[in-house]
N, CA, C, O and the ligand as a Tripos MOL2 file, in Angstrom:
@<TRIPOS>MOLECULE
protein
  301   299    76     0     0
PROTEIN
NO_CHARGES

@<TRIPOS>ATOM
      1 N           0.7790   -1.1830    0.0970 N.3       1 MET1
      2 CA         -0.0160   -0.0660    0.0550 C.3       1 MET1
      3 C           0.8390    1.1950    0.0240 C.2       1 MET1
      4 O           1.8620    1.2700    0.7040 O.2       1 MET1
      5 N           0.4420    2.1440   -0.7290 N.am      2 GLY2
      6 CA          1.3330    3.4300   -0.9180 C.3       2 GLY2
      7 C           0.5730    4.4400    0.0890 C.2       2 GLY2
      8 O          -0.5540    4.2380    0.5420 O.2       2 GLY2
      9 N           1.3380    5.4970    0.3440 N.am      3 SER3
     10 CA          0.7920    6.4870    1.2280 C.3       3 SER3
     11 C           0.5510    7.7670    0.3010 C.2       3 SER3
     12 O           1.2520    8.1490   -0.6360 O.2       3 SER3
     13 N          -0.5970    8.3160    0.7950 N.am      4 MET4
     14 CA         -0.9730    9.5240   -0.0660 C.3       4 MET4
     15 C          -0.7130   10.8750    0.7280 C.2       4 MET4
     16 O          -0.7980   10.9330    1.9550 O.2       4 MET4
     17 N          -0.4010   11.9190   -0.0530 N.am      5 MET5
     18 CA         -0.0280   13.2800    0.5460 C.3       5 MET5
     19 C          -0.4240   14.4130   -0.3240 C.2       5 MET5
     20 O          -0.6590   14.2160   -1.5170 O.2       5 MET5
     21 N          -0.4940   15.3720    0.1130 N.am      6 MET6
     22 CA         -0.7690   16.5480   -0.6410 C.3       6 MET6
     23 C           0.6000   17.2780   -0.9450 C.2       6 MET6
     24 O           1.2890   17.5040    0.0500 O.2       6 MET6
     25 N           0.9930   17.5950   -1.9090 N.am      7 SER7
     26 CA          2.1150   18.2950   -2.1570 C.3       7 SER7
     27 C           2.0310   19.7700   -2.2690 C.2       7 SER7
     28 O           1.2050   20.2810   -3.0250 O.2       7 SER7
     29 N           2.9520   20.5690   -1.4610 N.am      8 SER8
     30 CA          2.6920   21.9140   -1.4830 C.3       8 SER8
     31 C           3.8830   22.8110   -2.4130 C.2       8 SER8
     32 O           3.8070   23.9980   -2.7310 O.2       8 SER8
     33 N           4.8620   21.9480   -2.6940 N.am      9 ASP9
     34 CA          5.9560   22.6290   -3.3130 C.3       9 ASP9
     35 C           6.3510   22.0770   -4.7400 C.2       9 ASP9
     36 O           7.5060   21.8950   -5.1230 O.2       9 ASP9
     37 N           5.2320   21.8480   -5.4390 N.am     10 LEU10
     38 CA          5.3200   21.2310   -6.7370 C.3      10 LEU10
     39 C           5.9320   22.3110   -7.7550 C.2      10 LEU10
     40 O           5.4280   23.4340   -7.7310 O.2      10 LEU10
     41 N           6.9400   22.0620   -8.6140 N.am     11 SER11
     42 CA          7.3620   23.1340   -9.5590 C.3      11 SER11
     43 C           6.6690   22.9530  -10.8180 C.2      11 SER11
     44 O           6.9620   23.6810  -11.7660 O.2      11 SER11
     45 N           5.7400   22.0180  -10.9310 N.am     12 VAL12
     46 CA          4.9880   21.7810  -12.2120 C.3      12 VAL12
     47 C           3.5270   22.2240  -11.8060 C.2      12 VAL12
     48 O           3.0300   21.7430  -10.7880 O.2      12 VAL12
     49 N           2.9250   23.0030  -12.4690 N.am     13 VAL13
     50 CA          1.5890   23.3510  -12.2150 C.3      13 VAL13
     51 C           0.5300   22.2290  -12.7130 C.2      13 VAL13
     52 O           0.5780   21.9110  -13.9020 O.2      13 VAL13
     53 N          -0.2500   21.7230  -12.0180 N.am     14 LEU14
     54 CA         -0.9580   20.5180  -12.3740 C.3      14 LEU14
     55 C          -2.4930   21.0820  -12.9870 C.2      14 LEU14
     56 O          -3.2370   21.8400  -12.3650 O.2      14 LEU14
     57 N          -2.7290   20.5910  -14.1760 N.am     15 ASN15
     58 CA         -3.9660   20.7270  -14.7530 C.3      15 ASN15
     59 C          -5.1670   20.0850  -14.0120 C.2      15 ASN15
     60 O          -5.0220   19.0010  -13.4460 O.2      15 ASN15
     61 N          -6.4460   20.7940  -14.0080 N.am     16 PRO16
     62 CA         -7.5600   20.3110  -13.5680 C.3      16 PRO16
     63 C          -7.9890   19.0630  -14.2220 C.2      16 PRO16
     64 O          -7.8300   18.8680  -15.4270 O.2      16 PRO16
     65 N          -8.5460   18.2000  -13.3980 N.am     17 CYS17
     66 CA         -8.9080   16.8520  -13.8250 C.3      17 CYS17
     67 C          -9.8060   17.0740  -15.1350 C.2      17 CYS17
     68 O         -10.8090   17.7850  -15.0930 O.2      17 CYS17
     69 N          -9.3650   16.3900  -16.3580 N.am     18 SER18
     70 CA         -9.8590   16.6140  -17.4810 C.3      18 SER18
     71 C         -11.4870   15.7630  -17.5120 C.2      18 SER18
     72 O         -12.3640   15.9980  -18.3440 O.2      18 SER18
     73 N         -11.5640   14.9650  -16.6180 N.am     19 PHE19
     74 CA        -12.8310   14.0860  -16.5070 C.3      19 PHE19
     75 C         -13.9960   14.8530  -15.6270 C.2      19 PHE19
     76 O         -15.1580   14.9580  -16.0200 O.2      19 PHE19
     77 N         -13.5520   15.3220  -14.4960 N.am     20 CYS20
     78 CA        -14.6680   15.9850  -13.5940 C.3      20 CYS20
     79 C         -14.1730   17.5990  -13.4270 C.2      20 CYS20
     80 O         -14.9040   18.3890  -12.8300 O.2      20 CYS20
     81 N         -13.0680   17.9630  -13.9160 N.am     21 GLY21
     82 CA        -12.6720   19.4270  -13.6610 C.3      21 GLY21
     83 C         -12.0980   19.8480  -12.1760 C.2      21 GLY21
     84 O         -11.7570   20.9880  -11.8600 O.2      21 GLY21
     85 N         -12.0690   18.8480  -11.4530 N.am     22 SER22
     86 CA        -11.6350   19.0260  -10.0360 C.3      22 SER22
     87 C         -10.1230   19.3720   -9.8560 C.2      22 SER22
     88 O          -9.2580   18.8130  -10.5300 O.2      22 SER22
     89 N          -9.8690   20.2380   -8.9940 N.am     23 MET23
     90 CA         -8.4260   20.6260   -8.6840 C.3      23 MET23
     91 C          -7.8600   19.9680   -7.4900 C.2      23 MET23
     92 O          -6.7370   20.2050   -7.0460 O.2      23 MET23
     93 N          -8.7420   19.0920   -6.9770 N.am     24 GLU24
     94 CA         -8.3770   18.1980   -5.8880 C.3      24 GLU24
     95 C          -7.5850   17.0940   -6.2090 C.2      24 GLU24
     96 O          -8.0080   15.9410   -6.3020 O.2      24 GLU24
     97 N          -6.3300   17.4890   -6.3930 N.am     25 LEU25
     98 CA         -5.3120   16.3740   -7.1700 C.3      25 LEU25
     99 C          -4.3800   15.8510   -5.9170 C.2      25 LEU25
    100 O          -3.8490   16.6480   -5.1440 O.2      25 LEU25
    101 N          -4.2620   14.6500   -5.8200 N.am     26 LEU26
    102 CA         -3.2320   14.1210   -4.7720 C.3      26 LEU26
    103 C          -2.0080   13.4110   -5.4850 C.2      26 LEU26
    104 O          -2.0610   12.7610   -6.5290 O.2      26 LEU26
    105 N          -0.9700   13.6520   -4.7560 N.am     27 LEU27
    106 CA          0.2630   12.9590   -5.3010 C.3      27 LEU27
    107 C           0.4350   11.7300   -4.4930 C.2      27 LEU27
    108 O           0.5820   11.8190   -3.2740 O.2      27 LEU27
    109 N           0.4230   10.4040   -5.2010 N.am     28 THR28
    110 CA          0.5140    9.3360   -4.3620 C.3      28 THR28
    111 C           1.9850    8.6380   -4.6500 C.2      28 THR28
    112 O           2.4490    8.5340   -5.7850 O.2      28 THR28
    113 N           2.5310    8.2570   -3.6660 N.am     29 ASN29
    114 CA          3.9480    7.6920   -3.5640 C.3      29 ASN29
    115 C           3.8800    6.2380   -3.3710 C.2      29 ASN29
    116 O           3.1580    5.8140   -2.4690 O.2      29 ASN29
    117 N           4.4570    5.5280   -4.0130 N.am     30 GLU30
    118 CA          4.4720    4.0190   -3.7000 C.3      30 GLU30
    119 C           6.0480    3.3790   -3.9910 C.2      30 GLU30
    120 O           6.7680    3.3580   -4.9900 O.2      30 GLU30
    121 N           6.1930    2.8810   -2.6120 N.am     31 SER31
    122 CA          7.7080    2.0260   -2.7120 C.3      31 SER31
    123 C           7.9310    0.9320   -3.6620 C.2      31 SER31
    124 O           7.1510   -0.0210   -3.6480 O.2      31 SER31
    125 N           8.7810    0.9620   -4.3760 N.am     32 ASP32
    126 CA          9.1690   -0.3130   -5.0210 C.3      32 ASP32
    127 C           8.9910   -1.5430   -4.2720 C.2      32 ASP32
    128 O           9.3210   -1.5530   -3.0850 O.2      32 ASP32
    129 N           8.4680   -2.6720   -4.8690 N.am     33 HIS33
    130 CA          8.4040   -3.9900   -4.2120 C.3      33 HIS33
    131 C           9.7510   -4.4720   -3.7280 C.2      33 HIS33
    132 O           9.8330   -5.2300   -2.7620 O.2      33 HIS33
    133 N          10.8070   -4.0390   -4.3900 N.am     34 TYR34
    134 CA         12.1800   -4.6560   -4.1980 C.3      34 TYR34
    135 C          12.9130   -3.6280   -3.2420 C.2      34 TYR34
    136 O          13.9920   -3.9760   -2.7610 O.2      34 TYR34
    137 N          12.3660   -2.3250   -2.9240 N.am     35 GLY35
    138 CA         13.0740   -1.5840   -1.9850 C.3      35 GLY35
    139 C          14.1360   -0.7710   -2.8510 C.2      35 GLY35
    140 O          15.0840   -0.1760   -2.3400 O.2      35 GLY35
    141 N          13.9120   -0.8050   -4.0140 N.am     36 ARG36
    142 CA         14.9840    0.0750   -4.9610 C.3      36 ARG36
    143 C          14.6710    1.4410   -5.0970 C.2      36 ARG36
    144 O          15.5610    2.1590   -5.5550 O.2      36 ARG36
    145 N          13.6050    1.9440   -4.8000 N.am     37 GLY37
    146 CA         13.1470    3.2680   -4.8920 C.3      37 GLY37
    147 C          11.6510    3.5930   -4.9010 C.2      37 GLY37
    148 O          10.9510    2.8250   -4.2400 O.2      37 GLY37
    149 N          11.1200    4.4690   -5.4540 N.am     38 SER38
    150 CA          9.6620    4.6470   -5.3780 C.3      38 SER38
    151 C           9.2810    5.3740   -6.6600 C.2      38 SER38
    152 O          10.0720    5.7950   -7.5050 O.2      38 SER38
    153 N           7.9420    5.4600   -6.6800 N.am     39 ARG39
    154 CA          7.3460    5.9550   -7.8800 C.3      39 ARG39
    155 C           6.1400    6.8210   -7.5150 C.2      39 ARG39
    156 O           5.5530    6.6860   -6.4420 O.2      39 ARG39
    157 N           5.8190    7.6430   -8.3710 N.am     40 GLU40
    158 CA          4.7870    8.7060   -7.9160 C.3      40 GLU40
    159 C           3.7460    8.7640   -9.0390 C.2      40 GLU40
    160 O           4.0290    8.5220  -10.2130 O.2      40 GLU40
    161 N           2.4140    9.1300   -8.5680 N.am     41 MET41
    162 CA          1.3900    9.3660   -9.5090 C.3      41 MET41
    163 C           0.4450   10.3300   -9.0660 C.2      41 MET41
    164 O           0.2740   10.3790   -7.8480 O.2      41 MET41
    165 N          -0.2460   11.1530   -9.8250 N.am     42 VAL42
    166 CA         -1.0850   12.0670   -9.5140 C.3      42 VAL42
    167 C          -2.6180   11.3710   -9.7280 C.2      42 VAL42
    168 O          -3.0710   10.8810  -10.7620 O.2      42 VAL42
    169 N          -3.2290   11.4880   -8.4620 N.am     43 ALA43
    170 CA         -4.6440   11.0190   -8.6420 C.3      43 ALA43
    171 C          -5.7970   12.1080   -8.3810 C.2      43 ALA43
    172 O          -5.4820   13.0760   -7.6890 O.2      43 ALA43
    173 N          -6.9470   12.0360   -8.8200 N.am     44 CYS44
    174 CA         -8.0420   12.8970   -8.8240 C.3      44 CYS44
    175 C          -8.8900   12.5730   -7.6390 C.2      44 CYS44
    176 O          -9.4720   11.4900   -7.5830 O.2      44 CYS44
    177 N          -9.0010   13.5950   -6.5480 N.am     45 GLY45
    178 CA         -9.7170   13.0650   -5.4960 C.3      45 GLY45
    179 C         -11.1800   13.6060   -5.7590 C.2      45 GLY45
    180 O         -11.8980   13.7790   -4.7740 O.2      45 GLY45
    181 N         -11.6880   13.8960   -7.0710 N.am     46 GLY46
    182 CA        -12.9380   14.1010   -7.2370 C.3      46 GLY46
    183 C         -13.7700   13.0040   -7.7860 C.2      46 GLY46
    184 O         -14.8840   12.7460   -7.3310 O.2      46 GLY46
    185 N         -13.0740   12.1810   -9.0380 N.am     47 CYS47
    186 CA        -13.5710   11.1950   -9.6040 C.3      47 CYS47
    187 C         -12.6780    9.9330   -9.4980 C.2      47 CYS47
    188 O         -13.1220    8.8800   -9.9560 O.2      47 CYS47
    189 N         -11.4050    9.9660   -8.9060 N.am     48 GLY48
    190 CA        -10.8070    8.7740   -8.5950 C.3      48 GLY48
    191 C          -9.7850    8.3610   -9.7000 C.2      48 GLY48
    192 O          -8.9450    7.4840   -9.4950 O.2      48 GLY48
    193 N          -9.9000    9.0590  -10.9250 N.am     49 THR49
    194 CA         -9.1580    8.7650  -12.0900 C.3      49 THR49
    195 C          -7.5430    9.0700  -11.7290 C.2      49 THR49
    196 O          -7.2930    9.9430  -10.8980 O.2      49 THR49
    197 N          -6.4920    8.3490  -12.3580 N.am     50 HIS50
    198 CA         -5.2860    8.7220  -12.0330 C.3      50 HIS50
    199 C          -4.3260    8.6280  -13.0850 C.2      50 HIS50
    200 O          -4.5470    7.8280  -13.9950 O.2      50 HIS50
    201 N          -3.2620    9.3470  -13.0960 N.am     51 GLY51
    202 CA         -2.3640    9.4640  -14.3050 C.3      51 GLY51
    203 C          -1.4260    8.2370  -14.1750 C.2      51 GLY51
    204 O          -1.4470    7.4170  -13.2570 O.2      51 GLY51
    205 N          -0.5720    8.2490  -15.2860 N.am     52 PRO52
    206 CA          0.5000    7.1950  -15.1440 C.3      52 PRO52
    207 C           1.6120    7.4320  -14.1860 C.2      52 PRO52
    208 O           1.9070    8.5750  -13.8370 O.2      52 PRO52
    209 N           2.3160    6.2410  -13.6960 N.am     53 TRP53
    210 CA          3.2970    6.4170  -12.6850 C.3      53 TRP53
    211 C           4.5370    7.0490  -13.3140 C.2      53 TRP53
    212 O           4.9750    6.6650  -14.3990 O.2      53 TRP53
    213 N           5.1720    8.1800  -12.4870 N.am     54 GLY54
    214 CA          6.2870    8.6160  -13.0130 C.3      54 GLY54
    215 C           7.4490    8.4240  -12.1200 C.2      54 GLY54
    216 O           7.1940    7.8830  -11.0440 O.2      54 GLY54
    217 N           8.6090    8.7420  -12.3390 N.am     55 GLN55
    218 CA          9.8630    8.5350  -11.5380 C.3      55 GLN55
    219 C           9.6880    9.3030  -10.1910 C.2      55 GLN55
    220 O           9.8580    8.7600   -9.1000 O.2      55 GLN55
    221 N           9.3210   10.6620  -10.3600 N.am     56 ASP56
    222 CA          9.1280   11.4840   -9.0300 C.3      56 ASP56
    223 C           7.9390   12.2980   -9.2430 C.2      56 ASP56
    224 O           7.0740   12.1060  -10.0980 O.2      56 ASP56
    225 N           7.9900   13.2600   -8.3420 N.am     57 GLU57
    226 CA          6.6090   14.3000   -8.4010 C.3      57 GLU57
    227 C           6.5950   14.9550   -9.7220 C.2      57 GLU57
    228 O           5.5390   15.0740  -10.3430 O.2      57 GLU57
    229 N           7.7630   15.4010  -10.1960 N.am     58 GLN58
    230 CA          7.6920   16.2670  -11.2860 C.3      58 GLN58
    231 C           7.3320   15.5140  -12.5790 C.2      58 GLN58
    232 O           6.5650   15.9630  -13.4300 O.2      58 GLN58
    233 N           7.9680   14.3090  -12.6460 N.am     59 ASP59
    234 CA          7.6680   13.3650  -13.7610 C.3      59 ASP59
    235 C           6.2010   12.9840  -13.7860 C.2      59 ASP59
    236 O           5.5660   13.0220  -14.8390 O.2      59 ASP59
    237 N           5.6450   12.6090  -12.6070 N.am     60 ALA60
    238 CA          4.2250   12.1490  -12.4910 C.3      60 ALA60
    239 C           3.3010   13.4800  -12.8130 C.2      60 ALA60
    240 O           2.2300   13.3710  -13.4090 O.2      60 ALA60
    241 N           3.7960   14.6820  -12.3840 N.am     61 SER61
    242 CA          2.9370   15.7760  -12.7460 C.3      61 SER61
    243 C           2.8530   15.9920  -14.3490 C.2      61 SER61
    244 O           1.8210   16.2120  -14.9830 O.2      61 SER61
    245 N           4.1550   15.8830  -14.8620 N.am     62 MET62
    246 CA          4.1340   16.1800  -16.4200 C.3      62 MET62
    247 C           3.4250   15.1510  -17.0710 C.2      62 MET62
    248 O           2.8900   15.4170  -18.1470 O.2      62 MET62
    249 N           3.3220   13.8920  -16.5390 N.am     63 LEU63
    250 CA          2.6200   12.8510  -17.3400 C.3      63 LEU63
    251 C           1.0230   13.0340  -17.1670 C.2      63 LEU63
    252 O           0.2440   12.7330  -18.0720 O.2      63 LEU63
    253 N           0.6590   13.4940  -16.0690 N.am     64 TRP64
    254 CA         -0.7400   13.8480  -15.6710 C.3      64 TRP64
    255 C          -1.1490   15.1330  -16.7330 C.2      64 TRP64
    256 O          -2.2710   15.1960  -17.2340 O.2      64 TRP64
    257 N          -0.2440   15.9930  -16.9640 N.am     65 ASN65
    258 CA         -0.8610   17.0150  -17.6820 C.3      65 ASN65
    259 C          -0.9480   16.5900  -19.1360 C.2      65 ASN65
    260 O          -1.8780   16.9570  -19.8540 O.2      65 ASN65
    261 N           0.0190   15.8260  -19.5460 N.am     66 LYS66
    262 CA          0.2580   15.2990  -20.9910 C.3      66 LYS66
    263 C          -1.2240   14.4930  -21.1800 C.2      66 LYS66
    264 O          -1.9900   14.7470  -22.1090 O.2      66 LYS66
    265 N          -1.4680   13.5650  -20.2230 N.am     67 ARG67
    266 CA         -2.7410   12.8660  -20.1830 C.3      67 ARG67
    267 C          -3.9500   13.6380  -20.4500 C.2      67 ARG67
    268 O          -4.7640   13.3240  -21.3180 O.2      67 ARG67
    269 N          -4.0650   14.7860  -19.5860 N.am     68 CYS68
    270 CA         -5.0020   15.6090  -19.5080 C.3      68 CYS68
    271 C          -5.3180   16.3610  -20.8810 C.2      68 CYS68
    272 O          -6.4630   16.6590  -21.2230 O.2      68 CYS68
    273 N          -4.0980   16.6520  -21.6770 N.am     69 ALA69
    274 CA         -4.1150   17.2990  -23.0470 C.3      69 ALA69
    275 C          -4.7210   16.2320  -24.0350 C.2      69 ALA69
    276 O          -5.5070   16.5230  -24.9360 O.2      69 ALA69
    277 N          -4.2730   14.9810  -23.7650 N.am     70 GLN70
    278 CA         -4.6980   14.1710  -24.6020 C.3      70 GLN70
    279 C          -6.2220   13.6870  -24.5970 C.2      70 GLN70
    280 O          -6.8070   13.3070  -25.6110 O.2      70 GLN70
    281 N          -6.8010   13.7540  -23.2860 N.am     71 ALA71
    282 CA         -8.1310   13.5880  -23.0430 C.3      71 ALA71
    283 C          -9.0920   14.5220  -23.6610 C.2      71 ALA71
    284 O         -10.1920   14.2200  -24.1250 O.2      71 ALA71
    285 N          -8.4910   15.8180  -23.6070 N.am     72 VAL72
    286 CA         -9.2300   16.8060  -24.2270 C.3      72 VAL72
    287 C          -9.4060   16.8360  -25.7190 C.2      72 VAL72
    288 O         -10.4060   17.2610  -26.2970 O.2      72 VAL72
    289 N          -8.2620   16.3100  -26.3160 N.am     73 LEU73
    290 CA         -8.1080   16.1260  -27.8270 C.3      73 LEU73
    291 C          -9.0890   14.9370  -28.3530 C.2      73 LEU73
    292 O          -9.7740   14.9610  -29.3760 O.2      73 LEU73
    293 N          -8.9810   13.8680  -27.3730 N.am     74 PHE74
    294 CA         -9.7160   12.6160  -27.7310 C.3      74 PHE74
    295 C         -10.6040   12.1080  -26.7290 C.2      74 PHE74
    296 O         -10.3230   11.0480  -26.1700 O.2      74 PHE74
    297 N         -11.6420   12.7400  -26.4360 N.am     75 PRO75
    298 CA        -12.4320   12.3970  -25.3960 C.3      75 PRO75
    299 C         -13.0430   11.1230  -25.3950 C.2      75 PRO75
    300 O         -13.7670   10.7860  -24.4590 O.2      75 PRO75
    301 ZN        -11.5520   14.0170  -11.6820 Zn       76 ZN76
@<TRIPOS>BOND
     1     1     2 1
     2     2     3 1
     3     3     4 2
     4     3     5 am
     5     5     6 1
     6     6     7 1
     7     7     8 2
     8     7     9 am
     9     9    10 1
    10    10    11 1
    11    11    12 2
    12    11    13 am
    13    13    14 1
    14    14    15 1
    15    15    16 2
    16    15    17 am
    17    17    18 1
    18    18    19 1
    19    19    20 2
    20    19    21 am
    21    21    22 1
    22    22    23 1
    23    23    24 2
    24    23    25 am
    25    25    26 1
    26    26    27 1
    27    27    28 2
    28    27    29 am
    29    29    30 1
    30    30    31 1
    31    31    32 2
    32    31    33 am
    33    33    34 1
    34    34    35 1
    35    35    36 2
    36    35    37 am
    37    37    38 1
    38    38    39 1
    39    39    40 2
    40    39    41 am
    41    41    42 1
    42    42    43 1
    43    43    44 2
    44    43    45 am
    45    45    46 1
    46    46    47 1
    47    47    48 2
    48    47    49 am
    49    49    50 1
    50    50    51 1
    51    51    52 2
    52    51    53 am
    53    53    54 1
    54    54    55 1
    55    55    56 2
    56    55    57 am
    57    57    58 1
    58    58    59 1
    59    59    60 2
    60    59    61 am
    61    61    62 1
    62    62    63 1
    63    63    64 2
    64    63    65 am
    65    65    66 1
    66    66    67 1
    67    67    68 2
    68    67    69 am
    69    69    70 1
    70    70    71 1
    71    71    72 2
    72    71    73 am
    73    73    74 1
    74    74    75 1
    75    75    76 2
    76    75    77 am
    77    77    78 1
    78    78    79 1
    79    79    80 2
    80    79    81 am
    81    81    82 1
    82    82    83 1
    83    83    84 2
    84    83    85 am
    85    85    86 1
    86    86    87 1
    87    87    88 2
    88    87    89 am
    89    89    90 1
    90    90    91 1
    91    91    92 2
    92    91    93 am
    93    93    94 1
    94    94    95 1
    95    95    96 2
    96    95    97 am
    97    97    98 1
    98    98    99 1
    99    99   100 2
   100    99   101 am
   101   101   102 1
   102   102   103 1
   103   103   104 2
   104   103   105 am
   105   105   106 1
   106   106   107 1
   107   107   108 2
   108   107   109 am
   109   109   110 1
   110   110   111 1
   111   111   112 2
   112   111   113 am
   113   113   114 1
   114   114   115 1
   115   115   116 2
   116   115   117 am
   117   117   118 1
   118   118   119 1
   119   119   120 2
   120   119   121 am
   121   121   122 1
   122   122   123 1
   123   123   124 2
   124   123   125 am
   125   125   126 1
   126   126   127 1
   127   127   128 2
   128   127   129 am
   129   129   130 1
   130   130   131 1
   131   131   132 2
   132   131   133 am
   133   133   134 1
   134   134   135 1
   135   135   136 2
   136   135   137 am
   137   137   138 1
   138   138   139 1
   139   139   140 2
   140   139   141 am
   141   141   142 1
   142   142   143 1
   143   143   144 2
   144   143   145 am
   145   145   146 1
   146   146   147 1
   147   147   148 2
   148   147   149 am
   149   149   150 1
   150   150   151 1
   151   151   152 2
   152   151   153 am
   153   153   154 1
   154   154   155 1
   155   155   156 2
   156   155   157 am
   157   157   158 1
   158   158   159 1
   159   159   160 2
   160   159   161 am
   161   161   162 1
   162   162   163 1
   163   163   164 2
   164   163   165 am
   165   165   166 1
   166   166   167 1
   167   167   168 2
   168   167   169 am
   169   169   170 1
   170   170   171 1
   171   171   172 2
   172   171   173 am
   173   173   174 1
   174   174   175 1
   175   175   176 2
   176   175   177 am
   177   177   178 1
   178   178   179 1
   179   179   180 2
   180   179   181 am
   181   181   182 1
   182   182   183 1
   183   183   184 2
   184   183   185 am
   185   185   186 1
   186   186   187 1
   187   187   188 2
   188   187   189 am
   189   189   190 1
   190   190   191 1
   191   191   192 2
   192   191   193 am
   193   193   194 1
   194   194   195 1
   195   195   196 2
   196   195   197 am
   197   197   198 1
   198   198   199 1
   199   199   200 2
   200   199   201 am
   201   201   202 1
   202   202   203 1
   203   203   204 2
   204   203   205 am
   205   205   206 1
   206   206   207 1
   207   207   208 2
   208   207   209 am
   209   209   210 1
   210   210   211 1
   211   211   212 2
   212   211   213 am
   213   213   214 1
   214   214   215 1
   215   215   216 2
   216   215   217 am
   217   217   218 1
   218   218   219 1
   219   219   220 2
   220   219   221 am
   221   221   222 1
   222   222   223 1
   223   223   224 2
   224   223   225 am
   225   225   226 1
   226   226   227 1
   227   227   228 2
   228   227   229 am
   229   229   230 1
   230   230   231 1
   231   231   232 2
   232   231   233 am
   233   233   234 1
   234   234   235 1
   235   235   236 2
   236   235   237 am
   237   237   238 1
   238   238   239 1
   239   239   240 2
   240   239   241 am
   241   241   242 1
   242   242   243 1
   243   243   244 2
   244   243   245 am
   245   245   246 1
   246   246   247 1
   247   247   248 2
   248   247   249 am
   249   249   250 1
   250   250   251 1
   251   251   252 2
   252   251   253 am
   253   253   254 1
   254   254   255 1
   255   255   256 2
   256   255   257 am
   257   257   258 1
   258   258   259 1
   259   259   260 2
   260   259   261 am
   261   261   262 1
   262   262   263 1
   263   263   264 2
   264   263   265 am
   265   265   266 1
   266   266   267 1
   267   267   268 2
   268   267   269 am
   269   269   270 1
   270   270   271 1
   271   271   272 2
   272   271   273 am
   273   273   274 1
   274   274   275 1
   275   275   276 2
   276   275   277 am
   277   277   278 1
   278   278   279 1
   279   279   280 2
   280   279   281 am
   281   281   282 1
   282   282   283 1
   283   283   284 2
   284   283   285 am
   285   285   286 1
   286   286   287 1
   287   287   288 2
   288   287   289 am
   289   289   290 1
   290   290   291 1
   291   291   292 2
   292   291   293 am
   293   293   294 1
   294   294   295 1
   295   295   296 2
   296   295   297 am
   297   297   298 1
   298   298   299 1
   299   299   300 2
@<TRIPOS>SUBSTRUCTURE
     1 MET1         2 RESIDUE 1 A MET
     2 GLY2         6 RESIDUE 1 A GLY
     3 SER3        10 RESIDUE 1 A SER
     4 MET4        14 RESIDUE 1 A MET
     5 MET5        18 RESIDUE 1 A MET
     6 MET6        22 RESIDUE 1 A MET
     7 SER7        26 RESIDUE 1 A SER
     8 SER8        30 RESIDUE 1 A SER
     9 ASP9        34 RESIDUE 1 A ASP
    10 LEU10       38 RESIDUE 1 A LEU
    11 SER11       42 RESIDUE 1 A SER
    12 VAL12       46 RESIDUE 1 A VAL
    13 VAL13       50 RESIDUE 1 A VAL
    14 LEU14       54 RESIDUE 1 A LEU
    15 ASN15       58 RESIDUE 1 A ASN
    16 PRO16       62 RESIDUE 1 A PRO
    17 CYS17       66 RESIDUE 1 A CYS
    18 SER18       70 RESIDUE 1 A SER
    19 PHE19       74 RESIDUE 1 A PHE
    20 CYS20       78 RESIDUE 1 A CYS
    21 GLY21       82 RESIDUE 1 A GLY
    22 SER22       86 RESIDUE 1 A SER
    23 MET23       90 RESIDUE 1 A MET
    24 GLU24       94 RESIDUE 1 A GLU
    25 LEU25       98 RESIDUE 1 A LEU
    26 LEU26      102 RESIDUE 1 A LEU
    27 LEU27      106 RESIDUE 1 A LEU
    28 THR28      110 RESIDUE 1 A THR
    29 ASN29      114 RESIDUE 1 A ASN
    30 GLU30      118 RESIDUE 1 A GLU
    31 SER31      122 RESIDUE 1 A SER
    32 ASP32      126 RESIDUE 1 A ASP
    33 HIS33      130 RESIDUE 1 A HIS
    34 TYR34      134 RESIDUE 1 A TYR
    35 GLY35      138 RESIDUE 1 A GLY
    36 ARG36      142 RESIDUE 1 A ARG
    37 GLY37      146 RESIDUE 1 A GLY
    38 SER38      150 RESIDUE 1 A SER
    39 ARG39      154 RESIDUE 1 A ARG
    40 GLU40      158 RESIDUE 1 A GLU
    41 MET41      162 RESIDUE 1 A MET
    42 VAL42      166 RESIDUE 1 A VAL
    43 ALA43      170 RESIDUE 1 A ALA
    44 CYS44      174 RESIDUE 1 A CYS
    45 GLY45      178 RESIDUE 1 A GLY
    46 GLY46      182 RESIDUE 1 A GLY
    47 CYS47      186 RESIDUE 1 A CYS
    48 GLY48      190 RESIDUE 1 A GLY
    49 THR49      194 RESIDUE 1 A THR
    50 HIS50      198 RESIDUE 1 A HIS
    51 GLY51      202 RESIDUE 1 A GLY
    52 PRO52      206 RESIDUE 1 A PRO
    53 TRP53      210 RESIDUE 1 A TRP
    54 GLY54      214 RESIDUE 1 A GLY
    55 GLN55      218 RESIDUE 1 A GLN
    56 ASP56      222 RESIDUE 1 A ASP
    57 GLU57      226 RESIDUE 1 A GLU
    58 GLN58      230 RESIDUE 1 A GLN
    59 ASP59      234 RESIDUE 1 A ASP
    60 ALA60      238 RESIDUE 1 A ALA
    61 SER61      242 RESIDUE 1 A SER
    62 MET62      246 RESIDUE 1 A MET
    63 LEU63      250 RESIDUE 1 A LEU
    64 TRP64      254 RESIDUE 1 A TRP
    65 ASN65      258 RESIDUE 1 A ASN
    66 LYS66      262 RESIDUE 1 A LYS
    67 ARG67      266 RESIDUE 1 A ARG
    68 CYS68      270 RESIDUE 1 A CYS
    69 ALA69      274 RESIDUE 1 A ALA
    70 GLN70      278 RESIDUE 1 A GLN
    71 ALA71      282 RESIDUE 1 A ALA
    72 VAL72      286 RESIDUE 1 A VAL
    73 LEU73      290 RESIDUE 1 A LEU
    74 PHE74      294 RESIDUE 1 A PHE
    75 PRO75      298 RESIDUE 1 A PRO
    76 ZN76       301 GROUP 0 **** ****
């Protein structure tokens, strides 16, 4: 199980959720099963959708924004 937390010092601005428009976005951190590191993803607190896993907060944020852009283009 990963732990959830709100991040207050993101250097990447997150787009609102493209499915429900919520700005209640949560960064989820999960430890690698083999203890070699961790990964991050952005999840929506409004509808529960989530973006792809990234290597760190910034990576996960960029993937989330990219997914939002794609969802708008291809609903
Ligand atoms: Zn949502």
